[in-house]
C-alpha angles and dihedrals in degrees: 000000000000131000130278109242122195109204113201122198104206096183111125095168116124097173119153087354136327112286124205111247097245094172091065089052090056094047092047091050091049094050093049092048089050092056100263131111124243136193122185122214117188115201093199096051101032102029132220095275094073095041098094093050091047092054093045092050094046098037097200128207094209137011125225112197116198116204112193110168133030096187143330093276085220120120090204092057110031101187120163116206098192098067094105097031094106093052090045091055091047089054091048091052092045095050101035105027093196133115116285129215118195128200143133133114096300093051090047090060097042105025100150095046094045093047086056094045097045097037085215120171095229138012132200122208116203125350109012107187099096097031095054090050090052090048093049089048092051092046092049091052093046094241117168108249109196096175121082103186121046123193126207117225090209087228099126112114100182121079123221125221116278118231113205117192120241089201097060104027094080090060091061095037090056090053102054104337092250136131125179135243132182121213101178143005131216130051121225094191123099107216110170097235106034130116099190094093091048093051100035103022127237100273114089116232112191131209118226106272094224089051089055091050091048090050093057090049089051095049090051097045098040102034106018093243109172096178134036131193116210106220099200113137085242122001097201099062120189091246090059094232085141088071090059088054091050091049090052091050089051091050089049090051089235114207097180114102117224147188132199144173113274140185110227094232136073093038122116133179095270093051093048092049090052092050091048090051088051091058104272106162104168140002129220105204130204096216084145098176138037106220138041092249095053092041088058090046090058091049096251118162095210133065130224093266088066088054091054093047090050091048094052091052093050091049091049091050093041097239113153112231137189117200118204114209131185120206124198098035125139110313096019113144134158087266094053091045091054092049091046092055090051092047093051091056086072090067095078112161095030131092118243121202114198127206129182120217131357127265106236112234121191116260095014123120090250087058091055091046091050091050092048092049092048095244089127136006119253097252098033115138110244096191085108105061121260122182129211119221126179111262089224097066136032126243091234093053091052092047094048094046096050094046091051093045094049099037114139095008113122092196093055111075122193127184088025096218091072086078094060098081091045090054092051091051092050092049091047088057093052105266113144131205129036091323096213086098087075086074097056127091094222136064 
């Protein structure tokens, strides 16, 4: 018969805008494919007030709790999203009284701490689709399960159906018109700060291009989505699978506009023209640093001249771009900051979002650097956010310099959170997509 699984999205973060809980859609699809039933309850979209009634109406056999964000990862807006997690889990146990499985990106980074905080019965690190079905099967059969934390080996090559919820999709469509789609998992790059390889592994697993194209059509026809964000760690992968996705979208005559995360290298005019023909409407670019020295410090394999060449192409092809730049990383000095400010002046017509310092994530190279420099101790818990700043420059000097350099420029945003209220207003007036593209002079 299968079990009834209530999947709870605990994410309450709306920065920079509300994001559909895509992980719950993948888990729901996997459970249904595996012979179980699944119902998604989204605390952001549906609120806590209706939770008890939803549990009583559905009467679940197990609960799956998805934890997406730990905090903002922004030193200028240090918000922690786990402050009420213990109380939430107590309420879940009180209302539902069934075994609870916890997972999601936040859990994958801090499994031991979050198992202790949530008092969950089981936890899943990494991709959860197959493991949660195996757990549900074992629970249904009454099998003894001695383990508490299960770790995905990220070895699965086949993708399971994705089950979007018609109850919660309207909430997100009314606040930006966007839903989310993933075309691949895994990241082969070794950026010093990044958690994607830890969560998804380093081997890329692609989804069938035609399946991706069909997904966009379905989101448009079933839910009225006019815009999609591809949530891949990096859309333009080095094996150029992304071009196959673009070709499939062109064949499908895709009419849904989309945005994704890009690296500013490996893209020429022909590739960008194909992406634009496939519906590309805007690009969020992991430029990440503003000088060759700080790019190297972050483990980037390109220099700033590559960023400028990429920028010139996007301006020529009228593709709106937002560059995300971190100041204060390894190798940052007053000299590199000055050079970085000069370099960023070349990005006329694009939006640049600035960040100061790097949120330290366990098992990243920044973590090892922070330990070696005495910023943190080797076994210190990082559940409460800690930021790394170059020892050769002060945070205040960086902030004062960037504010002065970018003063009066609408397309230079620092601190980045000042854009959040503007985005909400633009979405309220009917603009769809990431909304920062309204600040560019292209597109």
